[in-house]
C-alpha positions as CSV (number, residue, x, y, z in Angstrom):
1,M,-38.5,-7.4,24.3
2,Y,-36.5,-6.3,21.2
3,D,-37.9,-6.9,17.7
4,H,-35.2,-8.3,15.4
5,T,-37.2,-8.1,12.2
6,G,-35.9,-4.5,11.6
7,D,-32.3,-5.8,11.9
8,N,-33.1,-8.6,9.4
9,M,-34.6,-6.1,7.0
10,N,-31.5,-3.8,7.3
11,K,-29.2,-6.8,6.7
12,K,-31.2,-7.9,3.6
13,F,-31.2,-4.4,2.3
14,L,-27.4,-4.1,2.8
15,V,-26.9,-7.5,1.1
16,W,-28.9,-6.3,-1.9
17,I,-27.1,-3.0,-2.0
18,G,-23.8,-4.9,-1.9
19,I,-25.0,-7.2,-4.8
20,A,-26.0,-4.2,-6.8
21,I,-22.7,-2.5,-6.3
22,L,-20.7,-5.6,-7.1
23,S,-22.8,-6.2,-10.2
24,G,-22.2,-2.6,-11.3
25,L,-18.5,-3.0,-10.8
26,I,-18.4,-6.2,-12.8
27,M,-20.5,-4.8,-15.7
28,G,-18.5,-1.5,-15.6
29,N,-15.3,-3.5,-15.9
30,I,-16.6,-5.6,-18.8
31,F,-17.7,-2.5,-20.7
32,Y,-14.5,-0.7,-19.9
33,R,-12.4,-3.6,-21.3
34,Q,-14.5,-3.7,-24.4
35,Y,-14.0,0.1,-24.8
36,E,-10.3,-0.2,-24.3
37,K,-10.1,-3.0,-27.0
38,E,-12.0,-0.8,-29.4
39,Q,-9.8,2.2,-28.6
40,H,-6.7,0.0,-29.3
41,L,-8.1,-1.0,-32.6
42,D,-8.7,2.7,-33.4
43,N,-5.1,3.6,-32.7
44,D,-4.3,2.9,-36.4
45,Y,-5.7,5.7,-38.5
46,N,-6.2,5.7,-42.2
47,S,-4.4,8.6,-43.8
48,Y,-3.6,9.6,-47.3
49,L,0.0,10.3,-48.5
50,L,0.6,12.3,-51.7
51,Q,3.4,10.4,-53.3
52,L,5.5,11.9,-56.0
53,G,7.3,8.7,-56.8
54,V,9.6,5.9,-55.7
55,Y,13.2,6.1,-56.9
56,D,16.0,3.6,-57.0
57,S,18.8,6.2,-56.7
58,K,19.3,9.5,-55.1
59,E,20.3,11.0,-58.4
60,E,17.0,9.9,-60.0
61,M,15.1,11.3,-57.1
62,D,17.0,14.7,-57.3
63,I,16.0,15.0,-61.0
64,A,12.3,14.5,-60.1
65,L,12.5,17.0,-57.2
66,K,13.7,20.0,-59.4
67,K,10.2,21.4,-59.5
68,V,9.3,20.7,-55.9
69,E,10.1,22.9,-52.9
70,N,8.7,21.0,-49.9
71,Y,8.8,17.3,-49.7
72,M,9.6,14.4,-47.5
73,V,11.8,11.4,-48.3
74,V,11.5,8.0,-46.7
75,E,14.2,5.6,-47.5
76,K,13.1,2.0,-47.3
77,D,14.6,-1.2,-48.8
78,N,17.2,0.9,-50.8
79,K,14.5,2.9,-52.4
80,F,13.6,6.6,-52.0
81,Y,9.9,7.3,-51.4
82,V,9.0,10.9,-52.0
83,Y,5.9,12.4,-50.5
84,L,4.5,15.9,-51.0
85,G,1.6,15.8,-48.5
86,I,-0.4,14.0,-45.8
87,S,-4.1,14.2,-44.8
88,T,-6.6,12.2,-42.8
89,K,-9.3,13.2,-45.3
90,K,-9.3,12.1,-49.0
91,N,-10.9,15.3,-50.1
92,N,-8.1,17.3,-48.6
93,A,-5.5,15.1,-50.2
94,E,-7.2,15.7,-53.5
95,K,-7.3,19.4,-52.8
96,V,-3.5,19.4,-52.2
97,A,-2.9,17.2,-55.3
98,D,-4.9,19.7,-57.4
99,V,-2.5,22.5,-56.3
100,F,0.4,20.4,-57.4
101,S,-1.4,19.4,-60.6
102,K,-1.7,23.1,-61.6
103,E,2.1,23.3,-61.4
104,D,2.5,20.2,-63.6
105,I,3.5,18.0,-60.7
106,D,1.7,14.7,-60.8
107,V,1.2,12.9,-57.4
108,S,-0.7,9.8,-56.5
109,I,-2.7,9.4,-53.4
110,K,-1.8,6.4,-51.3
111,K,-3.9,5.2,-48.4
112,T,-1.7,4.4,-45.4
113,V,-1.9,3.6,-41.7
114,I,-0.3,5.9,-39.2
115,D,-0.4,4.8,-35.6
116,D,1.1,7.8,-33.9
117,I,-1.9,9.2,-32.0
118,E,-0.3,12.5,-31.2
119,F,0.6,13.2,-34.9
120,I,-2.9,12.1,-36.0
121,S,-4.4,14.5,-33.5
122,N,-2.3,17.3,-35.0
123,L,-3.1,16.2,-38.5
124,E,-6.8,16.4,-37.8
125,Q,-6.4,20.0,-36.7
126,F,-4.4,20.8,-39.9
127,D,-7.2,19.1,-41.9
128,I,-9.6,21.6,-40.4
129,L,-7.4,24.4,-41.7
130,L,-7.2,22.7,-45.1
131,D,-11.0,22.4,-45.2
132,N,-11.2,26.1,-45.0
133,A,-8.2,27.0,-47.2
134,S,-8.9,28.2,-50.7
135,S,-5.8,29.8,-52.1
136,S,-2.9,27.7,-53.4
137,E,-0.5,29.6,-51.2
138,D,-2.5,28.8,-48.0
139,I,-2.8,25.1,-49.0
140,K,0.9,24.8,-49.7
141,S,1.8,26.6,-46.5
142,I,-0.4,24.3,-44.4
143,N,0.9,21.3,-46.2
144,E,4.5,22.4,-45.5
145,V,3.8,22.5,-41.8
146,I,2.2,19.1,-42.0
147,L,5.2,17.5,-43.6
148,S,7.7,19.1,-41.2
149,S,5.5,17.9,-38.3
150,Y,5.4,14.4,-39.6
151,E,9.2,14.3,-40.0
152,E,9.6,15.7,-36.5
153,M,7.0,13.5,-34.7
154,V,7.0,10.3,-36.6
155,L,10.2,9.8,-38.6
156,T,12.6,10.9,-35.9
157,N,11.1,8.4,-33.3
């Protein structure tokens, strides 16, 4: 005679394994959706723009730019917004602002949101360079590359 208790034990074991796998998939899916939601919220990054000024006319802007070599202009609502730098770190924005201040160029630091993940990733790498830069020439050189990168990656899209 054949004992079926072993088969029942195997079936129960398989049922419990199936329940454990199903529970793991459900919980994993819940955690993954929560992670995705948080990642989506993190796509907007706080950054700092170094703003030279906002001008009503191109002529007015050109007068203000006589002392400045590298800058970026964003035209919005018939106004010209002139920026001299960008950073993800306030201390780096202040470091760049100090370089301009030594040249009698006053900038204000404006907190902003940039949602271009690729640019932010690049900007974070530039911020590492700015963290370690000490000479005005190095800081200005890094800042120049940041501005051109922003124009290329964000403004042209």
